[in-house]
PyMOL commands that place a pseudoatom at each C-alpha (Angstrom):
pseudoatom trace, name=CA, resn=UNK, resi=1, chain=A, elem=C, hetatm=0, pos=[8.731, -23.367, -2.271]
pseudoatom trace, name=CA, resn=UNK, resi=2, chain=A, elem=C, hetatm=0, pos=[10.902, -22.579, 0.735]
pseudoatom trace, name=CA, resn=UNK, resi=3, chain=A, elem=C, hetatm=0, pos=[13.420, -19.757, 0.375]
pseudoatom trace, name=CA, resn=UNK, resi=4, chain=A, elem=C, hetatm=0, pos=[16.045, -18.316, 2.655]
pseudoatom trace, name=CA, resn=UNK, resi=5, chain=A, elem=C, hetatm=0, pos=[14.687, -15.435, 4.799]
pseudoatom trace, name=CA, resn=UNK, resi=6, chain=A, elem=C, hetatm=0, pos=[16.010, -12.167, 3.378]
pseudoatom trace, name=CA, resn=UNK, resi=7, chain=A, elem=C, hetatm=0, pos=[15.921, -8.483, 4.266]
pseudoatom trace, name=CA, resn=UNK, resi=8, chain=A, elem=C, hetatm=0, pos=[15.486, -6.408, 1.091]
pseudoatom trace, name=CA, resn=UNK, resi=9, chain=A, elem=C, hetatm=0, pos=[15.099, -3.072, 2.894]
pseudoatom trace, name=CA, resn=UNK, resi=10, chain=A, elem=C, hetatm=0, pos=[18.296, -1.295, 1.762]
pseudoatom trace, name=CA, resn=UNK, resi=11, chain=A, elem=C, hetatm=0, pos=[19.325, -2.993, -1.452]
pseudoatom trace, name=CA, resn=UNK, resi=12, chain=A, elem=C, hetatm=0, pos=[22.624, -2.215, -3.198]
pseudoatom trace, name=CA, resn=UNK, resi=13, chain=A, elem=C, hetatm=0, pos=[23.024, -3.043, -6.899]
pseudoatom trace, name=CA, resn=UNK, resi=14, chain=A, elem=C, hetatm=0, pos=[26.689, -2.783, -7.815]
pseudoatom trace, name=CA, resn=UNK, resi=15, chain=A, elem=C, hetatm=0, pos=[28.198, -0.945, -10.774]
pseudoatom trace, name=CA, resn=UNK, resi=16, chain=A, elem=C, hetatm=0, pos=[31.848, -1.791, -11.376]
pseudoatom trace, name=CA, resn=UNK, resi=17, chain=A, elem=C, hetatm=0, pos=[32.580, 1.280, -13.506]
pseudoatom trace, name=CA, resn=UNK, resi=18, chain=A, elem=C, hetatm=0, pos=[31.273, 3.647, -10.833]
pseudoatom trace, name=CA, resn=UNK, resi=19, chain=A, elem=C, hetatm=0, pos=[33.232, 1.851, -8.112]
pseudoatom trace, name=CA, resn=UNK, resi=20, chain=A, elem=C, hetatm=0, pos=[36.502, 1.902, -10.023]
pseudoatom trace, name=CA, resn=UNK, resi=21, chain=A, elem=C, hetatm=0, pos=[36.000, 5.549, -11.001]
pseudoatom trace, name=CA, resn=UNK, resi=22, chain=A, elem=C, hetatm=0, pos=[36.158, 6.258, -7.273]
pseudoatom trace, name=CA, resn=UNK, resi=23, chain=A, elem=C, hetatm=0, pos=[39.312, 4.182, -6.914]
pseudoatom trace, name=CA, resn=UNK, resi=24, chain=A, elem=C, hetatm=0, pos=[37.603, 1.293, -5.123]
pseudoatom trace, name=CA, resn=UNK, resi=25, chain=A, elem=C, hetatm=0, pos=[36.937, -2.337, -5.970]
pseudoatom trace, name=CA, resn=UNK, resi=26, chain=A, elem=C, hetatm=0, pos=[33.393, -3.663, -5.912]
pseudoatom trace, name=CA, resn=UNK, resi=27, chain=A, elem=C, hetatm=0, pos=[34.205, -5.676, -2.784]
pseudoatom trace, name=CA, resn=UNK, resi=28, chain=A, elem=C, hetatm=0, pos=[35.633, -2.619, -1.002]
pseudoatom trace, name=CA, resn=UNK, resi=29, chain=A, elem=C, hetatm=0, pos=[32.559, -0.582, -1.916]
pseudoatom trace, name=CA, resn=UNK, resi=30, chain=A, elem=C, hetatm=0, pos=[30.240, -3.335, -0.696]
pseudoatom trace, name=CA, resn=UNK, resi=31, chain=A, elem=C, hetatm=0, pos=[32.108, -3.671, 2.605]
pseudoatom trace, name=CA, resn=UNK, resi=32, chain=A, elem=C, hetatm=0, pos=[31.728, 0.060, 3.260]
pseudoatom trace, name=CA, resn=UNK, resi=33, chain=A, elem=C, hetatm=0, pos=[28.066, 0.044, 2.243]
pseudoatom trace, name=CA, resn=UNK, resi=34, chain=A, elem=C, hetatm=0, pos=[27.267, -2.892, 4.508]
pseudoatom trace, name=CA, resn=UNK, resi=35, chain=A, elem=C, hetatm=0, pos=[28.974, -1.090, 7.390]
pseudoatom trace, name=CA, resn=UNK, resi=36, chain=A, elem=C, hetatm=0, pos=[26.564, 1.771, 6.672]
pseudoatom trace, name=CA, resn=UNK, resi=37, chain=A, elem=C, hetatm=0, pos=[23.461, -0.399, 6.821]
pseudoatom trace, name=CA, resn=UNK, resi=38, chain=A, elem=C, hetatm=0, pos=[22.903, -2.120, 3.464]
pseudoatom trace, name=CA, resn=UNK, resi=39, chain=A, elem=C, hetatm=0, pos=[20.901, -5.331, 3.977]
pseudoatom trace, name=CA, resn=UNK, resi=40, chain=A, elem=C, hetatm=0, pos=[21.081, -6.897, 0.491]
pseudoatom trace, name=CA, resn=UNK, resi=41, chain=A, elem=C, hetatm=0, pos=[23.644, -6.792, -2.317]
pseudoatom trace, name=CA, resn=UNK, resi=42, chain=A, elem=C, hetatm=0, pos=[23.070, -7.655, -5.971]
pseudoatom trace, name=CA, resn=UNK, resi=43, chain=A, elem=C, hetatm=0, pos=[26.228, -8.076, -8.059]
pseudoatom trace, name=CA, resn=UNK, resi=44, chain=A, elem=C, hetatm=0, pos=[25.603, -6.777, -11.570]
pseudoatom trace, name=CA, resn=UNK, resi=45, chain=A, elem=C, hetatm=0, pos=[28.312, -7.259, -14.204]
pseudoatom trace, name=CA, resn=UNK, resi=46, chain=A, elem=C, hetatm=0, pos=[27.116, -6.492, -17.721]
pseudoatom trace, name=CA, resn=UNK, resi=47, chain=A, elem=C, hetatm=0, pos=[30.538, -6.527, -19.380]
pseudoatom trace, name=CA, resn=UNK, resi=48, chain=A, elem=C, hetatm=0, pos=[32.688, -8.939, -17.356]
pseudoatom trace, name=CA, resn=UNK, resi=49, chain=A, elem=C, hetatm=0, pos=[33.745, -12.384, -18.507]
pseudoatom trace, name=CA, resn=UNK, resi=50, chain=A, elem=C, hetatm=0, pos=[32.227, -15.340, -16.704]
pseudoatom trace, name=CA, resn=UNK, resi=51, chain=A, elem=C, hetatm=0, pos=[35.463, -15.829, -14.778]
pseudoatom trace, name=CA, resn=UNK, resi=52, chain=A, elem=C, hetatm=0, pos=[35.661, -12.152, -13.907]
pseudoatom trace, name=CA, resn=UNK, resi=53, chain=A, elem=C, hetatm=0, pos=[32.064, -12.122, -12.709]
pseudoatom trace, name=CA, resn=UNK, resi=54, chain=A, elem=C, hetatm=0, pos=[32.662, -15.204, -10.566]
pseudoatom trace, name=CA, resn=UNK, resi=55, chain=A, elem=C, hetatm=0, pos=[35.798, -13.671, -9.070]
pseudoatom trace, name=CA, resn=UNK, resi=56, chain=A, elem=C, hetatm=0, pos=[33.846, -10.550, -8.068]
pseudoatom trace, name=CA, resn=UNK, resi=57, chain=A, elem=C, hetatm=0, pos=[31.065, -12.612, -6.494]
pseudoatom trace, name=CA, resn=UNK, resi=58, chain=A, elem=C, hetatm=0, pos=[33.573, -14.636, -4.473]
pseudoatom trace, name=CA, resn=UNK, resi=59, chain=A, elem=C, hetatm=0, pos=[35.394, -11.484, -3.333]
pseudoatom trace, name=CA, resn=UNK, resi=60, chain=A, elem=C, hetatm=0, pos=[32.133, -9.896, -2.210]
pseudoatom trace, name=CA, resn=UNK, resi=61, chain=A, elem=C, hetatm=0, pos=[30.960, -13.073, -0.467]
pseudoatom trace, name=CA, resn=UNK, resi=62, chain=A, elem=C, hetatm=0, pos=[34.161, -13.025, 1.576]
pseudoatom trace, name=CA, resn=UNK, resi=63, chain=A, elem=C, hetatm=0, pos=[33.380, -9.583, 3.059]
pseudoatom trace, name=CA, resn=UNK, resi=64, chain=A, elem=C, hetatm=0, pos=[29.668, -10.071, 3.783]
pseudoatom trace, name=CA, resn=UNK, resi=65, chain=A, elem=C, hetatm=0, pos=[28.283, -10.957, 7.212]
pseudoatom trace, name=CA, resn=UNK, resi=66, chain=A, elem=C, hetatm=0, pos=[25.684, -13.720, 7.240]
pseudoatom trace, name=CA, resn=UNK, resi=67, chain=A, elem=C, hetatm=0, pos=[22.830, -11.282, 7.807]
pseudoatom trace, name=CA, resn=UNK, resi=68, chain=A, elem=C, hetatm=0, pos=[23.328, -9.686, 4.353]
pseudoatom trace, name=CA, resn=UNK, resi=69, chain=A, elem=C, hetatm=0, pos=[21.674, -11.239, 1.303]
pseudoatom trace, name=CA, resn=UNK, resi=70, chain=A, elem=C, hetatm=0, pos=[23.896, -11.779, -1.763]
pseudoatom trace, name=CA, resn=UNK, resi=71, chain=A, elem=C, hetatm=0, pos=[22.206, -11.966, -5.184]
pseudoatom trace, name=CA, resn=UNK, resi=72, chain=A, elem=C, hetatm=0, pos=[23.798, -12.663, -8.575]
pseudoatom trace, name=CA, resn=UNK, resi=73, chain=A, elem=C, hetatm=0, pos=[22.356, -10.645, -11.453]
pseudoatom trace, name=CA, resn=UNK, resi=74, chain=A, elem=C, hetatm=0, pos=[21.307, -12.548, -14.600]
pseudoatom trace, name=CA, resn=UNK, resi=75, chain=A, elem=C, hetatm=0, pos=[24.008, -15.238, -14.633]
pseudoatom trace, name=CA, resn=UNK, resi=76, chain=A, elem=C, hetatm=0, pos=[22.665, -18.504, -13.258]
pseudoatom trace, name=CA, resn=UNK, resi=77, chain=A, elem=C, hetatm=0, pos=[25.931, -20.208, -14.208]
pseudoatom trace, name=CA, resn=UNK, resi=78, chain=A, elem=C, hetatm=0, pos=[27.913, -17.775, -12.063]
pseudoatom trace, name=CA, resn=UNK, resi=79, chain=A, elem=C, hetatm=0, pos=[25.552, -18.328, -9.136]
pseudoatom trace, name=CA, resn=UNK, resi=80, chain=A, elem=C, hetatm=0, pos=[25.931, -22.100, -9.422]
pseudoatom trace, name=CA, resn=UNK, resi=81, chain=A, elem=C, hetatm=0, pos=[29.721, -21.837, -9.740]
pseudoatom trace, name=CA, resn=UNK, resi=82, chain=A, elem=C, hetatm=0, pos=[29.887, -19.623, -6.652]
pseudoatom trace, name=CA, resn=UNK, resi=83, chain=A, elem=C, hetatm=0, pos=[27.801, -22.118, -4.703]
pseudoatom trace, name=CA, resn=UNK, resi=84, chain=A, elem=C, hetatm=0, pos=[30.051, -24.939, -5.875]
pseudoatom trace, name=CA, resn=UNK, resi=85, chain=A, elem=C, hetatm=0, pos=[33.060, -22.946, -4.656]
pseudoatom trace, name=CA, resn=UNK, resi=86, chain=A, elem=C, hetatm=0, pos=[31.504, -22.719, -1.191]
pseudoatom trace, name=CA, resn=UNK, resi=87, chain=A, elem=C, hetatm=0, pos=[30.425, -19.075, -1.317]
pseudoatom trace, name=CA, resn=UNK, resi=88, chain=A, elem=C, hetatm=0, pos=[27.344, -17.995, 0.636]
pseudoatom trace, name=CA, resn=UNK, resi=89, chain=A, elem=C, hetatm=0, pos=[25.201, -16.682, -2.200]
pseudoatom trace, name=CA, resn=UNK, resi=90, chain=A, elem=C, hetatm=0, pos=[21.460, -16.410, -1.670]
pseudoatom trace, name=CA, resn=UNK, resi=91, chain=A, elem=C, hetatm=0, pos=[19.972, -16.372, -5.127]
pseudoatom trace, name=CA, resn=UNK, resi=92, chain=A, elem=C, hetatm=0, pos=[19.606, -14.894, -8.595]
pseudoatom trace, name=CA, resn=UNK, resi=93, chain=A, elem=C, hetatm=0, pos=[17.862, -11.866, -10.092]
pseudoatom trace, name=CA, resn=UNK, resi=94, chain=A, elem=C, hetatm=0, pos=[16.756, -11.969, -13.728]
pseudoatom trace, name=CA, resn=UNK, resi=95, chain=A, elem=C, hetatm=0, pos=[15.146, -9.568, -16.167]
pseudoatom trace, name=CA, resn=UNK, resi=96, chain=A, elem=C, hetatm=0, pos=[12.428, -9.917, -18.760]
pseudoatom trace, name=CA, resn=UNK, resi=97, chain=A, elem=C, hetatm=0, pos=[14.923, -10.829, -21.517]
pseudoatom trace, name=CA, resn=UNK, resi=98, chain=A, elem=C, hetatm=0, pos=[16.777, -13.453, -19.474]
pseudoatom trace, name=CA, resn=UNK, resi=99, chain=A, elem=C, hetatm=0, pos=[15.871, -17.100, -18.956]
pseudoatom trace, name=CA, resn=UNK, resi=100, chain=A, elem=C, hetatm=0, pos=[12.225, -17.611, -17.895]
pseudoatom trace, name=CA, resn=UNK, resi=101, chain=A, elem=C, hetatm=0, pos=[11.789, -17.714, -14.108]
pseudoatom trace, name=CA, resn=UNK, resi=102, chain=A, elem=C, hetatm=0, pos=[10.499, -21.301, -14.249]
pseudoatom trace, name=CA, resn=UNK, resi=103, chain=A, elem=C, hetatm=0, pos=[13.698, -22.443, -15.968]
pseudoatom trace, name=CA, resn=UNK, resi=104, chain=A, elem=C, hetatm=0, pos=[15.835, -20.517, -13.498]
pseudoatom trace, name=CA, resn=UNK, resi=105, chain=A, elem=C, hetatm=0, pos=[13.969, -22.051, -10.573]
pseudoatom trace, name=CA, resn=UNK, resi=106, chain=A, elem=C, hetatm=0, pos=[14.605, -25.536, -11.938]
pseudoatom trace, name=CA, resn=UNK, resi=107, chain=A, elem=C, hetatm=0, pos=[18.334, -24.806, -12.000]
pseudoatom trace, name=CA, resn=UNK, resi=108, chain=A, elem=C, hetatm=0, pos=[18.773, -23.036, -8.674]
pseudoatom trace, name=CA, resn=UNK, resi=109, chain=A, elem=C, hetatm=0, pos=[16.471, -25.229, -6.587]
pseudoatom trace, name=CA, resn=UNK, resi=110, chain=A, elem=C, hetatm=0, pos=[13.546, -24.483, -4.329]
pseudoatom trace, name=CA, resn=UNK, resi=111, chain=A, elem=C, hetatm=0, pos=[15.476, -22.855, -1.476]
pseudoatom trace, name=CA, resn=UNK, resi=112, chain=A, elem=C, hetatm=0, pos=[17.273, -20.122, -3.444]
pseudoatom trace, name=CA, resn=UNK, resi=113, chain=A, elem=C, hetatm=0, pos=[15.861, -16.618, -3.717]
pseudoatom trace, name=CA, resn=UNK, resi=114, chain=A, elem=C, hetatm=0, pos=[14.658, -15.624, -7.186]
pseudoatom trace, name=CA, resn=UNK, resi=115, chain=A, elem=C, hetatm=0, pos=[14.058, -11.968, -8.039]
pseudoatom trace, name=CA, resn=UNK, resi=116, chain=A, elem=C, hetatm=0, pos=[12.538, -10.660, -11.264]
pseudoatom trace, name=CA, resn=UNK, resi=117, chain=A, elem=C, hetatm=0, pos=[12.509, -7.207, -12.854]
pseudoatom trace, name=CA, resn=UNK, resi=118, chain=A, elem=C, hetatm=0, pos=[9.010, -6.098, -13.838]
pseudoatom trace, name=CA, resn=UNK, resi=119, chain=A, elem=C, hetatm=0, pos=[7.647, -2.785, -15.040]
pseudoatom trace, name=CA, resn=UNK, resi=120, chain=A, elem=C, hetatm=0, pos=[4.137, -3.404, -16.355]
pseudoatom trace, name=CA, resn=UNK, resi=121, chain=A, elem=C, hetatm=0, pos=[0.905, -4.836, -14.948]
pseudoatom trace, name=CA, resn=UNK, resi=122, chain=A, elem=C, hetatm=0, pos=[1.120, -7.816, -17.306]
pseudoatom trace, name=CA, resn=UNK, resi=123, chain=A, elem=C, hetatm=0, pos=[4.675, -8.631, -16.198]
pseudoatom trace, name=CA, resn=UNK, resi=124, chain=A, elem=C, hetatm=0, pos=[3.701, -8.411, -12.545]
pseudoatom trace, name=CA, resn=UNK, resi=125, chain=A, elem=C, hetatm=0, pos=[0.641, -10.608, -12.992]
pseudoatom trace, name=CA, resn=UNK, resi=126, chain=A, elem=C, hetatm=0, pos=[2.743, -13.192, -14.815]
pseudoatom trace, name=CA, resn=UNK, resi=127, chain=A, elem=C, hetatm=0, pos=[5.311, -13.163, -12.001]
pseudoatom trace, name=CA, resn=UNK, resi=128, chain=A, elem=C, hetatm=0, pos=[2.636, -13.713, -9.364]
pseudoatom trace, name=CA, resn=UNK, resi=129, chain=A, elem=C, hetatm=0, pos=[1.058, -16.554, -11.328]
pseudoatom trace, name=CA, resn=UNK, resi=130, chain=A, elem=C, hetatm=0, pos=[4.294, -18.262, -12.375]
pseudoatom trace, name=CA, resn=UNK, resi=131, chain=A, elem=C, hetatm=0, pos=[4.623, -21.777, -10.968]
pseudoatom trace, name=CA, resn=UNK, resi=132, chain=A, elem=C, hetatm=0, pos=[8.273, -20.998, -10.243]
pseudoatom trace, name=CA, resn=UNK, resi=133, chain=A, elem=C, hetatm=0, pos=[7.030, -18.829, -7.377]
pseudoatom trace, name=CA, resn=UNK, resi=134, chain=A, elem=C, hetatm=0, pos=[9.190, -15.737, -7.875]
pseudoatom trace, name=CA, resn=UNK, resi=135, chain=A, elem=C, hetatm=0, pos=[10.293, -14.502, -4.441]
pseudoatom trace, name=CA, resn=UNK, resi=136, chain=A, elem=C, hetatm=0, pos=[10.252, -10.753, -5.134]
pseudoatom trace, name=CA, resn=UNK, resi=137, chain=A, elem=C, hetatm=0, pos=[10.060, -8.233, -7.955]
pseudoatom trace, name=CA, resn=UNK, resi=138, chain=A, elem=C, hetatm=0, pos=[12.153, -5.191, -8.762]
pseudoatom trace, name=CA, resn=UNK, resi=139, chain=A, elem=C, hetatm=0, pos=[9.893, -2.391, -9.993]
pseudoatom trace, name=CA, resn=UNK, resi=140, chain=A, elem=C, hetatm=0, pos=[11.228, 0.669, -11.778]
pseudoatom trace, name=CA, resn=UNK, resi=141, chain=A, elem=C, hetatm=0, pos=[12.379, 3.031, -12.837]
pseudoatom trace, name=CA, resn=UNK, resi=142, chain=A, elem=C, hetatm=0, pos=[11.128, 5.169, -9.969]
pseudoatom trace, name=CA, resn=UNK, resi=143, chain=A, elem=C, hetatm=0, pos=[12.831, 8.267, -11.411]
pseudoatom trace, name=CA, resn=UNK, resi=144, chain=A, elem=C, hetatm=0, pos=[14.839, 8.988, -14.547]
pseudoatom trace, name=CA, resn=UNK, resi=145, chain=A, elem=C, hetatm=0, pos=[18.255, 7.346, -14.351]
pseudoatom trace, name=CA, resn=UNK, resi=146, chain=A, elem=C, hetatm=0, pos=[21.347, 7.077, -16.532]
pseudoatom trace, name=CA, resn=UNK, resi=147, chain=A, elem=C, hetatm=0, pos=[22.643, 4.005, -14.704]
pseudoatom trace, name=CA, resn=UNK, resi=148, chain=A, elem=C, hetatm=0, pos=[20.726, 1.599, -16.949]
pseudoatom trace, name=CA, resn=UNK, resi=149, chain=A, elem=C, hetatm=0, pos=[20.448, 2.559, -20.607]
pseudoatom trace, name=CA, resn=UNK, resi=150, chain=A, elem=C, hetatm=0, pos=[17.265, 0.551, -21.229]
pseudoatom trace, name=CA, resn=UNK, resi=151, chain=A, elem=C, hetatm=0, pos=[15.440, 1.586, -18.061]
pseudoatom trace, name=CA, resn=UNK, resi=152, chain=A, elem=C, hetatm=0, pos=[11.648, 1.966, -18.489]
pseudoatom trace, name=CA, resn=UNK, resi=153, chain=A, elem=C, hetatm=0, pos=[9.957, 5.355, -18.300]
pseudoatom trace, name=CA, resn=UNK, resi=154, chain=A, elem=C, hetatm=0, pos=[9.880, 6.782, -14.757]
pseudoatom trace, name=CA, resn=UNK, resi=155, chain=A, elem=C, hetatm=0, pos=[6.920, 5.671, -12.651]
pseudoatom trace, name=CA, resn=UNK, resi=156, chain=A, elem=C, hetatm=0, pos=[7.042, 8.264, -9.917]
pseudoatom trace, name=CA, resn=UNK, resi=157, chain=A, elem=C, hetatm=0, pos=[5.737, 7.560, -6.433]
pseudoatom trace, name=CA, resn=UNK, resi=158, chain=A, elem=C, hetatm=0, pos=[2.116, 7.038, -7.438]
pseudoatom trace, name=CA, resn=UNK, resi=159, chain=A, elem=C, hetatm=0, pos=[3.017, 4.720, -10.305]
pseudoatom trace, name=CA, resn=UNK, resi=160, chain=A, elem=C, hetatm=0, pos=[5.254, 2.599, -8.112]
pseudoatom trace, name=CA, resn=UNK, resi=161, chain=A, elem=C, hetatm=0, pos=[2.601, 2.338, -5.390]
pseudoatom trace, name=CA, resn=UNK, resi=162, chain=A, elem=C, hetatm=0, pos=[0.001, 1.220, -7.928]
pseudoatom trace, name=CA, resn=UNK, resi=163, chain=A, elem=C, hetatm=0, pos=[2.244, -1.502, -9.368]
pseudoatom trace, name=CA, resn=UNK, resi=164, chain=A, elem=C, hetatm=0, pos=[3.432, -2.637, -5.937]
pseudoatom trace, name=CA, resn=UNK, resi=165, chain=A, elem=C, hetatm=0, pos=[-0.181, -3.169, -4.867]
pseudoatom trace, name=CA, resn=UNK, resi=166, chain=A, elem=C, hetatm=0, pos=[-0.895, -5.039, -8.072]
pseudoatom trace, name=CA, resn=UNK, resi=167, chain=A, elem=C, hetatm=0, pos=[2.121, -7.339, -7.822]
pseudoatom trace, name=CA, resn=UNK, resi=168, chain=A, elem=C, hetatm=0, pos=[1.099, -9.359, -4.786]
pseudoatom trace, name=CA, resn=UNK, resi=169, chain=A, elem=C, hetatm=0, pos=[4.818, -10.059, -4.256]
pseudoatom trace, name=CA, resn=UNK, resi=170, chain=A, elem=C, hetatm=0, pos=[7.443, -8.235, -2.174]
pseudoatom trace, name=CA, resn=UNK, resi=171, chain=A, elem=C, hetatm=0, pos=[8.482, -5.257, -4.308]
pseudoatom trace, name=CA, resn=UNK, resi=172, chain=A, elem=C, hetatm=0, pos=[11.791, -3.389, -4.387]
pseudoatom trace, name=CA, resn=UNK, resi=173, chain=A, elem=C, hetatm=0, pos=[11.888, 0.065, -5.990]
pseudoatom trace, name=CA, resn=UNK, resi=174, chain=A, elem=C, hetatm=0, pos=[14.818, 0.868, -8.268]
pseudoatom trace, name=CA, resn=UNK, resi=175, chain=A, elem=C, hetatm=0, pos=[15.867, 3.673, -10.589]
pseudoatom trace, name=CA, resn=UNK, resi=176, chain=A, elem=C, hetatm=0, pos=[17.118, 7.021, -9.334]
pseudoatom trace, name=CA, resn=UNK, resi=177, chain=A, elem=C, hetatm=0, pos=[16.067, 6.244, -5.757]
pseudoatom trace, name=CA, resn=UNK, resi=178, chain=A, elem=C, hetatm=0, pos=[17.324, 8.719, -3.146]
pseudoatom trace, name=CA, resn=UNK, resi=179, chain=A, elem=C, hetatm=0, pos=[17.042, 8.605, 0.659]
pseudoatom trace, name=CA, resn=UNK, resi=180, chain=A, elem=C, hetatm=0, pos=[14.245, 11.169, 0.427]
pseudoatom trace, name=CA, resn=UNK, resi=181, chain=A, elem=C, hetatm=0, pos=[12.104, 8.583, -1.402]
pseudoatom trace, name=CA, resn=UNK, resi=182, chain=A, elem=C, hetatm=0, pos=[12.406, 5.870, 1.219]
pseudoatom trace, name=CA, resn=UNK, resi=183, chain=A, elem=C, hetatm=0, pos=[9.790, 6.934, 3.776]
pseudoatom trace, name=CA, resn=UNK, resi=184, chain=A, elem=C, hetatm=0, pos=[7.163, 7.068, 1.021]
pseudoatom trace, name=CA, resn=UNK, resi=185, chain=A, elem=C, hetatm=0, pos=[8.249, 3.731, -0.431]
pseudoatom trace, name=CA, resn=UNK, resi=186, chain=A, elem=C, hetatm=0, pos=[8.193, 2.048, 2.976]
pseudoatom trace, name=CA, resn=UNK, resi=187, chain=A, elem=C, hetatm=0, pos=[4.767, 3.475, 3.767]
pseudoatom trace, name=CA, resn=UNK, resi=188, chain=A, elem=C, hetatm=0, pos=[3.425, 2.428, 0.348]
pseudoatom trace, name=CA, resn=UNK, resi=189, chain=A, elem=C, hetatm=0, pos=[4.218, -1.199, 1.122]
pseudoatom trace, name=CA, resn=UNK, resi=190, chain=A, elem=C, hetatm=0, pos=[7.568, -1.645, -0.603]
pseudoatom trace, name=CA, resn=UNK, resi=191, chain=A, elem=C, hetatm=0, pos=[9.782, -4.431, 0.718]
pseudoatom trace, name=CA, resn=UNK, resi=192, chain=A, elem=C, hetatm=0, pos=[12.834, -2.325, 0.034]
pseudoatom trace, name=CA, resn=UNK, resi=193, chain=A, elem=C, hetatm=0, pos=[14.572, 0.278, -2.084]
pseudoatom trace, name=CA, resn=UNK, resi=194, chain=A, elem=C, hetatm=0, pos=[17.574, -0.237, -4.347]
pseudoatom trace, name=CA, resn=UNK, resi=195, chain=A, elem=C, hetatm=0, pos=[20.455, 2.146, -4.923]
pseudoatom trace, name=CA, resn=UNK, resi=196, chain=A, elem=C, hetatm=0, pos=[23.168, 2.001, -7.560]
pseudoatom trace, name=CA, resn=UNK, resi=197, chain=A, elem=C, hetatm=0, pos=[24.967, 5.301, -8.179]
pseudoatom trace, name=CA, resn=UNK, resi=198, chain=A, elem=C, hetatm=0, pos=[23.670, 6.695, -4.896]
pseudoatom trace, name=CA, resn=UNK, resi=199, chain=A, elem=C, hetatm=0, pos=[26.175, 4.397, -3.183]
pseudoatom trace, name=CA, resn=UNK, resi=200, chain=A, elem=C, hetatm=0, pos=[28.646, 3.151, -5.817]
pseudoatom trace, name=CA, resn=UNK, resi=201, chain=A, elem=C, hetatm=0, pos=[29.458, 6.645, -7.097]
pseudoatom trace, name=CA, resn=UNK, resi=202, chain=A, elem=C, hetatm=0, pos=[29.425, 8.256, -3.653]
pseudoatom trace, name=CA, resn=UNK, resi=203, chain=A, elem=C, hetatm=0, pos=[32.589, 9.726, -2.204]
pseudoatom trace, name=CA, resn=UNK, resi=204, chain=A, elem=C, hetatm=0, pos=[31.812, 7.874, 1.029]
pseudoatom trace, name=CA, resn=UNK, resi=205, chain=A, elem=C, hetatm=0, pos=[29.723, 4.724, 0.417]
pseudoatom trace, name=CA, resn=UNK, resi=206, chain=A, elem=C, hetatm=0, pos=[29.388, 4.072, 4.140]
pseudoatom trace, name=CA, resn=UNK, resi=207, chain=A, elem=C, hetatm=0, pos=[27.906, 7.500, 4.822]
pseudoatom trace, name=CA, resn=UNK, resi=208, chain=A, elem=C, hetatm=0, pos=[25.650, 7.251, 1.783]
pseudoatom trace, name=CA, resn=UNK, resi=209, chain=A, elem=C, hetatm=0, pos=[24.408, 3.797, 2.801]
pseudoatom trace, name=CA, resn=UNK, resi=210, chain=A, elem=C, hetatm=0, pos=[23.801, 5.107, 6.311]
pseudoatom trace, name=CA, resn=UNK, resi=211, chain=A, elem=C, hetatm=0, pos=[21.598, 7.868, 4.875]
pseudoatom trace, name=CA, resn=UNK, resi=212, chain=A, elem=C, hetatm=0, pos=[19.502, 5.287, 3.011]
pseudoatom trace, name=CA, resn=UNK, resi=213, chain=A, elem=C, hetatm=0, pos=[19.290, 3.025, 6.067]
pseudoatom trace, name=CA, resn=UNK, resi=214, chain=A, elem=C, hetatm=0, pos=[18.287, 5.828, 8.398]
pseudoatom trace, name=CA, resn=UNK, resi=215, chain=A, elem=C, hetatm=0, pos=[15.656, 6.995, 5.938]
pseudoatom trace, name=CA, resn=UNK, resi=216, chain=A, elem=C, hetatm=0, pos=[14.204, 3.480, 5.783]
pseudoatom trace, name=CA, resn=UNK, resi=217, chain=A, elem=C, hetatm=0, pos=[14.497, 2.361, 9.389]
pseudoatom trace, name=CA, resn=UNK, resi=218, chain=A, elem=C, hetatm=0, pos=[14.183, 5.718, 11.120]
pseudoatom trace, name=CA, resn=UNK, resi=219, chain=A, elem=C, hetatm=0, pos=[14.991, 5.321, 14.804]
pseudoatom trace, name=CA, resn=UNK, resi=220, chain=A, elem=C, hetatm=0, pos=[14.138, 1.601, 14.837]
pseudoatom trace, name=CA, resn=UNK, resi=221, chain=A, elem=C, hetatm=0, pos=[17.731, 0.549, 14.198]
pseudoatom trace, name=CA, resn=UNK, resi=222, chain=A, elem=C, hetatm=0, pos=[19.964, 1.841, 16.971]
pseudoatom trace, name=CA, resn=UNK, resi=223, chain=A, elem=C, hetatm=0, pos=[23.074, 0.467, 15.261]
pseudoatom trace, name=CA, resn=UNK, resi=224, chain=A, elem=C, hetatm=0, pos=[22.764, 3.229, 12.681]
pseudoatom trace, name=CA, resn=UNK, resi=225, chain=A, elem=C, hetatm=0, pos=[23.070, 6.000, 15.249]
for i in range(1, 225): cmd.bond("trace and resi %d" % i, "trace and resi %d" % (i + 1))
show_as sticks, trace
zoom trace
């Protein structure tokens, strides 16, 4: 399998309700977050129609520079429709109750990025052994979070580090992640850290994203100064 090179370091998962509560569209929030240093964006729409989801993906794709990865959450059909419309979308992220990764891989092709949520040793072993060759895993919840109603029990730093080592795949931490967590996550071998409310619900998404990016990259990224 050959996938597009991606940078998962500072990973934004969108929440439409939190964005609109702040008086911003998802696309406006993403544009500000990318200006602050976000390197990957996952569009999550749990309640939108297929057409509404596609419209959001296309709007976000229009504001993203090429260096930023764009992932569609759950909906393979929306990903395929966005590709057909000419949008630069990188791949799909699915959960344990969605289509099996092997089936998703058959639909999206060998070059697309495929992410998978996993929270147990068995799920991580299955991801690593799957012939679909999952590109990366999202491991959480790191801390207690109200963003996702069905989030697993919090792992804490030690629990995340143990599962990340076990996975054998690039791992992104998610669930209540704050900038203060990022140095530990980076040093424990994480490929990145995901934020939802930490950016979407922030008064200033650009400043919030900059705090995450600085915590991850330290002084290595002069553009964040």
